[in-house]
Each structure stands twice: as C-alpha cells, then as structure tokens.
N, C-alpha and C positions, 0 to 999 in steps of 0.2 A: 503494498500499500504506499503510495506517495505521501510526502509530507510538504507543505509549503512553508516558507519562511517570507514574511513581509517586513521589511524595514522601512519603517516610516520616518523620513528625515525631512525636517524643516530646514529650507534653504531660503534666505532673504532674495527677494525679487532680484535685486542686483547681481546676483551670484547665479541665476539660473543657466545662463550660458555656459559658465565655466564648469556647473555641475555636469551638464550634458558632455562637455568636452572631456572631463577627466574619465567618464563612463566610456565613452567613445574611443578613447585611447587604449583601453583594455579590453575591448570587444574580442570576445571568443576564448579569453582566459579561463573563465569559470566553466566553461564547456569542457575543458580538458579535465576536469575533476572527476574521478570515479563516483559513479552514483548520480551525477548531475543530470537533471532532466529538462529544465527550462528556465530562462531568465527573462524578465521584462523590466524596463526602467519606466515608471509611468510618472509623466510630468503632468502637473495640474493644468486643466483646461480653463481654468477660471482664475480668480483672484487668490486662491489659496496659496500658501507657500510650503505645503507637505507634498514631497515626492514619495512615491512608494517603489521600493526595490524588491521585486517578487521573484523568487526563485523557487523552483520545485526539485525535490530530491527523492531518490529511492526509499532512503530511510533517513532516521536521525543520525545513525552512525556516519553515513556519508557526508551529511551536513558538518557534523562535527570535526570529521577528518579534514574537510576543507578549511573550517574555521582555524584549525591548529596548524594549517600548512603554510609554507613561506608565501605563496600565491595571496593569500589573505591579507598580509601585511604590507603589500605592494600598493602604490598609488592608485586609486580606483577600486582597488581589490577590497573594500570595506574595511581596510586595516586602521590603525590609529583609533581604536574604539572609544567612544565616548560612553562612559559607564557601562562597558562590556556588551554594549548593544550590537556591535559590528558597523556601525555607522562611521564614515570618514570623518575623523576629528580635524585633521589637517590636511590629509591627502598627498603627504610626502613622507619619504622613509624617515625612520626615527622619530616620528611624531612632531618634527619641526614645523611650525606653522608657516604658511607662505607668507610673504611679505605684506599681501594684502588682507590677511587675517584669515581664520579658520572659515571653511566651506559651509558647514552646517551649523545651526545653533543648538539643535536638539535632535534626538532619535529615539526610536522604540521599537524593538523587536518583538514581532507578532508571529506566532506559530498555529499552524492549522493542519489537520489531517484532511486529505481529499476523500469527501465520502462519495461523491458522485462526479462524473465528468461526462460532458457530451461535447463533441466537436463536429464542425461543419463537414459534409462529406468531401 
C-alpha cells in the first residue's frame, strides 16, 4: 500500500519564483530513490503562500530511507529541515542561509495512506 507525504511550505510571494527554480534544478533526483512512486510540486493558484510538495512512496521505510540519504540534504532535496519536517530551511548545503534570506518561513509534514486511487484511462 502506498503512503503519501505532503510537505506544506509557506513561501513569501516575493520568493515564489526562487522556490520553483530550486525544485526545477533538482528535477528527477528524488525519482532515483528506491520505493519512490510520484512527486508533485503544487504552487498556489490564488493569493495563498503555502506550497505543497507531494510525494508518494511504496512504504514508510522507503520514505525514511530517502530522508536519511545524502540526496535529502542537497539543495532542493528538502534538506536543512525546519523543525524536522523536511522543508528547505536555507536550500544550500550545510544549512547556510542564502544572502537573500531563507526560502520558506514555515513548513509542516503531513502523512497519508492511499486508501483508494483512480486514474484517467
């Protein structure tokens, strides 16, 4: 049974483009992890500032293996955790804040079990 992890990241409006660029720079990296099934970066379509990072994994063990991997700590890899949630706190190796300040102001990790799934044909 798949599990879903959703990282809700609060990003100030003026940093939205930087957020998208950081994830684009790491496109395909999480997909190399054993047990990975799906990734989506969801940018708000209204005036909200909370982005959702949706990942689906084969099981909890696969997710935890990725979280403890070196890839997790890379820029855009969700490393530099704020409060252990997996949100990018600084987005750069070693947790050094970029000169323009931290990318996100808050994050919260949500976990779900996929009970039912339907896809378009």
